[in-house]
N, C-alpha and C positions, 0 to 999 in steps of 0.2 A: 173407527175414525173415518170421517169422510176425506175425499180427495182434497177438497178445499182447505181443510184444517192442515192436512200433510203439507200442502204447498205454502201455506202461511208459515208453519213451522221452519220449513226449509229456507224460506226467504229470510225469517229473523236470524236463523243460525248463520246464513251466509253473510248478512250485514254485520253480524257481531264478529265473525272471522275477519271480514274486511277491515273493521274498525281497529280490531286488535293488531292486525298486520301493519296497518297505516301508523298506529301508535308505537310499535316496536321500531318501524323504519324511522319515524321522526326522532325516537330516542336515540337511535344509533347515529343520526346525522347531526344531533345537537352539538357535539364537540367541533364538527366542521364549521357550524354557523358561529360558534364562539370563536374559532380560529380566524374566521373571516372578519370578525369585529375586533380582533386583537390589533393592538398598536404596532405599527411598523416604522421603519425610518422614513419611508415614502409617505405614509399617512401622517406622521408627525410633521413632516416638511410641509405638507399641505395645510395642516392646522396652523403652523407658524406663519405661513404666507397670509392666510385669511385673517389671522389675529393681528398682524402688524399692519395690514391693509385697513382694517376696521379702525385701528388705533390712530392711523394717520388721518382717515376720513372723518373721524368722530368730530362732529361740530356742535355737539350739545354742551355749550358753555353759558347758556343763557341762565339767568337766575342766580348767578355766582356773585358774591362780593367783590369789590374792585381788586383787592389784593389777591384773592384766590383766582379770579379771572385772569390777572396778568401772569400770575405763576404758572396757570394751566396753559395759558397762551404761549408763553415762552417754553415751556416743556414740550408742547406739541411742535413748535417751530424747531427745536433742537433735534427732536426725533426726525422730523421731516428732512432737515439738513444732513442728519447722519445717514438716513437712508439712501439719500442722492449721492453722497460722497463715499460711502464705504465701498462702492464697486470700483473705485480708483486705487483702492489700497491705502487709503488714508488711515493710519492707525487710530486716531481718536475717534473717528467716525465708526471705524470697525469694532472697536471696544463697546461703544454704545449700543450697536445693533446686537452684538453677541450677548450684551447684558440683558437686553430685552428678550432675545430668544431664550436665554437661561431662565428668565422669570416665567415664560410661558410653559417651558418644559417642566419646571419645578412644580407648577400648579397641576400638571396633568399626571407626572411620575413623582409620587410623594415618598416612595421608599426605594431602597436599593434593588429590591426584588422587581419593582416596577421597571426600573432602567434596564435590569438584565433580561427582562422579558422583550424589551424592544430591541436592545443590542447587548449580546453577551460578551462583554469585555473581559470576562474571566474564562472564556473558552479556551481549550488546550490548543486548538487550531486557529488561533486568532490572525486575522489577516494581516500581512506584513506591513501594509500601508498604515493600519490602524496602530500597530505596534511602534511605527516611526513617529506617528503623532503623539503617542504617549511619551516616548523618548524625548521629543522635542519639548513637550509640555513641561517635563520636569528639568531639562537642560536650560530652557529659557528663564527659569526662575533663578537660576544660578548666573548664567552667562548672557542673558539677553539676546541681543541680535548676533552674538558670537557663538550661539549654541551649536549650530551645524558644524562650524569650524572645530570646536572643541571635540564633538563626537567623531569627526574625521580623523583628527589627530590622536586622540585617545586610543582609537582602534585600528589606526593606520589603514583607513578605507581608501586612501589615494595610492596605494601600492601597486606595483606591476601585477597583473593577473593573467594566467594563461587558460582562458576559459572559452574564447570564441573560435568558431570556425574549426580548424584542425588542430586547435590548442598548441600551435608552435610559435605564435607571435603574441607579444605583450600588449595588453590594452588595460584600461581603467573602467571598472564597473563595480556595483555593489548589488548583490544577489539577495533574494528573499531570505536565504539561509544566513547570511551575514547578519541581517536585521533580528532574525529569530534567535540567534545566539546571544547577541548583545542584550536583548529584550529579557531573555531567560536568566542571564547574568545579572542584570540590575534587579529583577524581581520586585518590581515597585508594588506597594500595597494601594490597591484602588478603592478608595472610600466613596461614600455617596456624593460629596461635593465635587470630588475629582472626576468621578463619572458623569456628573451633571455638566461640568465644564467641557469635558471631551465631547459630550453629545451635542452641546451647544456649538462647538467649533465645527464638528462634522456637518451640522445642519447649515451653519453660515457658509461654509465652503460650496455646498451645493446650491444655496440659495442666491447669495450676493458675491461669494468669493471666487477665487481662481481654481476651484477644484482641488486636485491632488497636489498642485504646486503652490497653494496659497501660503503655507507655512515656509516653503522653499524661498519664495519671493521676499519674505520679510528678512531674510538672513544677510549678513554682511559677507557677500561672496563677490566673484568677478562677474558672474552672470549665469544664465542657463538658456537653453533652447529646447524647443519641443517640436515633434513632428518630423524629425530628421532620421529616423531608423525604423526598421521593421518592414515587412513585406506588405504592399498594398493589394496586390492581386489575390494573394492567398486567402485573404478575408472574403474578397468579392467571390472568388470561385469555390469557396469552402474546401480549400485544399489541406494537406497535412497539418494536423492541429500542432505539431511539434515547431512548426516554423513561426518565428516571432512576427506578430502582427504589428502594423504600423502605429496603432494607439499606444503601445508600449514604448515610448520614445521621449523620456525625459532625460536630458543631459545636463549635468552640473559643470560649470566652468569655474575651477577653483585652483588658485595658485599656478595658472597657466596650464592645468590639465582638465581634459574633457572627460568627465567621469560619467558613465551611463548608469542612471539609477533604474535598474531593471525591476526594483520592487514596486516602482510606481507605474500605473497605467491609466489612461483615460478610458479604457473599456470600449468606447466607440467614437467614431469619426464625429459624430454630433456633440459630444462632451468637449472634444478637442477644438472644434469650430467655436463653440461658446467661449471657451477660455481665451482663444486667439483674438476674437472680436472684442472681448472685454478688456484685454491687456493694452489694446491700441486706441481705446476710445476717450481717453482723458483729454480735456480742452477741445472737445468736438472736431477732430480733424476731418471729418466727413467719412462716408461709408467705405468699407473694403469690399469692393464689387468685383465682379468678373471682368469688367472693363478696365478697372483700375489696377488690379492684380496684386500690388504691394502698397504698403504704407509705412513711412517713417515717422515716428512720433516720439514723445518724451512722456514718462509717467510722472506722477505727482512727486516721487522721491528722486526725480532727475534722471532716472534710468532711461537709456535709450532703447527704443522698441522698434524692431523691423517685424512686421507681420506680412506673410504671403498666402495666397490662396490659389486654388486651381481656377483656371487652366494655366495661369502663369507659372505656377509651381506644381509639381506632381501630387502634392498633398498639402493640407493646411500645415503651416509652420510659423513659429515665432522665435526671434532672437532678442533676448534681453541682455543688455550690457550695463552693469551697475558700476557708478563712479563714486567710490567713497573717497572721503577727504582726509583719510588717516595717513596713508603712506605718501607724504607730499614732499619729501626731501630727497635729495640725490643719495646721501648715505644710506637711507632706508631702502632704496631701489637697487643701489649697486653694491654696497658693502655687506655681502652675505657671509656667513661663517665659513663657507667652503671657497671663497674667492681669495686669491693672493693678489697684493698690490692693487687693490680696489681704489687707494687714493689717486692713482694715475688717472683713471676714467673721470672720478668725481672732479678733481681739480681742472681737468682738460675742458670738461663741459662748462665749469664755472668760469674759467678764464676766456672761453669762447664768447659767453654772454657779456663778460665785462669788456671785452675786446670789440664788442658790437659787430661780429662777424654773421653774415646772412648764412644760416645752417639749414640743411634739409635733414630732417629725422626720418630715416627710411627703414623699411622692413615689412615683413608680411603681417597679415591681420593677427592681432593677439600679441604682437612682440612688445608691446608697452610703449609706443611712439607718443601717444597722448599723455599718458602719465609722465613720461620723461620730460616732455615739452613743459608740463605744468610745473614740475620740479625746478626745470632750469630758469624759469621766469623769476625765481627768488633772487637770482644774481644779476638781473637787469637793473640798471640804476633806477631807484624808486622815483626819482624826479621826471622820468620819462613817462608820457602817456601811452597807454597800450590799447590797441583796437584788434579785436578778434573776430574772424569770420569762420563760422562752422555750418555744416550741413545740418547737423542736430546738436544741441548743446552737450558737450562732453568734458570740457576743461574746468568750467565753473571758477575762473580766476578770481572773481569777486567774492567768492565764499572763502577763499584761501588767503586772499590779499585784500581785505575790505577797505584798507586805508590808501590804497592806490587809485590812480586815475585810470579806470578800466571800463570799456564797453565792448560787449560781445554781441555780435548780430547773426541770425541764421536765416537761411532762405525759407520761403513759404510757398504755398500754392500761387500766391499772386505776385510775389517779389522774388526775382531770381538772385542767385549768388553773384552774378556779374554786376547787376545793379546795384546791390549792396556794396560790392568792392568800390564802385564808382562814387557812392554816397560817402564811404569812409575816407576817401581822398580830401573831403572837406570837414574831416572831424578832428583835425589837429592831432593827427597820429605821429608819435615819434617812433613807436615799435609797431609793426604789423605782424599779426600772427595769423595764419591760415590753417584751420584745423586739419584740413585734407585737401591736397591738389588732386582732384579727381576727373576734372573735365578741362577740355581745351580753352575755353574762355577764362576760366579761374587761373589756369597756368599763365596764360598770357598776361593777365592783369597783375597776377602775383610778381612777374618779372618787372613790370611797369612800376608797381609800387615799390620794389627793391630799388629801382633806379632813381625815382623822383619823389615819391610820396612818403618816404619814412626813412629813418637813419639806418635800420637794418630790419630784416625780416627772418622770422622762423616759421617753418612749415613742415608738415608731414606728407610722405609719398610712399607708394609701395614698391618703388625700385629695389632690386636685389643688389646691384653694384653701383659704384659711383658714375661709370660711364654710361649705364642704362638710365640713370637719373637725368643726365644731361641731354641724352638723345630724346628721352620721352618728353622733357619739357620743351625741347627744340621743336620735336614734331608738333606739339600743341600749339606753339607760336605760329607755325606755318599754317596748320589746320584752322586756326582761329582767323586767318586771312590778312595778318599784318605784314607778311614779308613776300608775298607774291611767289611762293615756292623757293625762294633763296635761302637754302639750308644754311649756308655758310654764315651769313649775316645774323640768321636767328641763333645759330650755335654760339657765336661770338658773344651776343647779348646774354645768353644763359650764363656762360662761363665768367662774365664780368660781374654778374650779380651773385650767383650761388658759389661760395668759396669753400665750404666744407660740407661733407656728408657724414652724419653720425648714423651708422647703420646698427640696428637692433635685431636681435634673433633670440630664439628659445629652442631648447631641446624637447624631445618628446616626453621627457620626464618632468617638463614644466619650468626649467631653469632658464630665467631671462638673463641676458647679458648684452653689453655693447660688443658687437662682433669686431668692429673696427671704426676708427675716425680717420677719414681720408681728405686731403686737400685737393681741390680741383684746380690745376695749374695751367694758365694760358700759354701756349707755345708761341714763338715769335712768328707772326704772320706778315711782318713788314719787310722780309727779305725782298730785295728788288728782282724783277725778272732779269733773265739773261739779256745782255745788251744786243742790239742789232748789229750784225757784222756785214758791212756793205761789200767787203770782198768776197764773202761766202753767203750770199743772201738766201739761198735754198736751205742750206743747213741751219743758218741762224733762225729762219722762220719755223723751221721743224722744232728747234730746241725751245723756242718761245711758245709755240702752240702745245708742246708736250707739257711744259711747265704749267701752263693755264689749266689744262684738263686735269693734270695731277692735283692742282690746288682745289679744283672744283669737285673732285671725287675722293681720291684716296689719301690725300694729305690730311692728317690730324691737326686740329687747332688746339688740342688741349691734351694733358695727360694727367694721370692721378698719382698721388704718393701716399701710401699708408703711414699714418703718424703713430697710431696705437692699434694694437691687435689683441685679441682674447685667444688664448691657448686653451682649447677645450680639453686637451689631454692633462694638462697640469692645473687647470682652472686659474690661470695667471694672466694679468694684463702685462703685455711685453711692449716696449718701445721700439719703433722702427726709425724712419727718417724724421727730421723735424720740418716745420713749416718753411716755405720760402722766406728770403729775407724781406720781400715786399709785404707778405701777410703778417710777419712778425712786427715790422715796423708799424703797419696800420693799427695792430692791437696795442702797441706801446703808446701810440699818439693819443689814444682816447681812454686808456686804462686810468682808473683813479690813482693818484700819485701814491697814496699809501699801500697800493697793492704792486706797484711795479717791482720793487725789490724782491718781494716774494715770488713773483711771476718768473723774473730772471734766475733766481735760485732754483726754482722748480725745473726750469729747462736744463740748467747746467748740471744739476744733480742727476737727471734721468736720461739725458740724451748725450751722445758722444759727438759734441760739436768741435 
């Protein structure tokens, strides 16, 4: 055999070996290729995005009959409208888009096995967040928007927990383990239609919804906030993995308690930023920029939103307060099962409104000032017109009292609250309501309205005691520039207008109550100065000078007296002193004649006069 023949054989053998090796290698890699082509949640999300975009953009309506054209045109318009509005949390639009997503997913995943290949809903270690969505899916079928409240109450998820820091102090939180235990106890059977619904919900939340808080936002709750817990630097510096990171920061505000939902996490700052920006965009309030820093807005369901971002705040954060129209009566707010003599507080607020007394509803944030004012409006004479000034809509009095003459206004980027107050003076206001006295100009005009622009006024303020309320409003009057630094004159005007302070509070366990009702009593400031004694001029002038400076500095122009107090130890409302004769007579003069007898009996039965 020649050398050339040998070389040719070697070449052929080498080629054959290489081909075999390449074949074997490609055979081994085929599963990986198949795995790469396998549908995942992310790929399914992309397919849904493109499919819906094509559906909206499709303009191939030519050649259709008139009726068919009109039907297709209206359907397309309805879809476009739903796609625009679903990002605002509008339920009707959201359901349309979810239904479209469901039909797209159903075409791709025709069997239960197809769905489980994309997301294994039957996995033994199913993510707590998905377990929560499944629980809410079934609870919503029975309880609607009260689903979360039912879950919390059924499993006592709002109880004291000793889990944080050194485990020596109580807090409110729901852990992954809690959701896991509940889910296993329920043991729901996940059929193909149910899993199809769940997959559609998950895709919607990532596409047009509010991420992990999308279902939470639907519920009848007091509110929620995000971005307010967890370490920021640990994520940036890649420190100890046991430290809770900032994206795990969803807090539920429920029955006066802030509950940390630790089973929910945004996973990244980018996702939290997306949700924050989405929550505050209804009605195009403008962008939330570094220069602007924060934004107060209202959502479609009338929830109030405060969104904040760096560098104004240390992290992206959003605070949502929901104002439901259910508990709109004083008995529902005050007469709790554990409260004794609740009728004292209920009747007191009722008679103050009937007696047309200017009242300040004070207390810290979350004490229930706005809700209490809303409930008190019921006892204002329906024949009176009501004008309401708010920073952002919260009271919604026209929703509760649609047959009354009510107009609410709110400040905007272009119209200030002070300007609106001036405008309301020309709106035939009998009763003025100021949602929150938070700035000097508003405080000054509120006092002015109480003097001349309306019969009486009710407002809310963050003062802790009645004296602080007077001093704070007085300082606002001076700062607003109307008194040239004359504190005494400003103080006298405040105490002439504001007669009663209704102070609200709540415990760490979420119990709200009226801590006290106090009268602000003006002291006699008309006492004459000491007379000048010509026989002893030096001593006389010293006495007059001393009295003058005492009146300008130390002498109090008012005092306060508690009329009603809440005893936290016994959960009982207790009577103290009664109002002064002057204020009592003022109430009797304007109170409806059919209520005067009951009012007098209420006083004599409960106060030792």
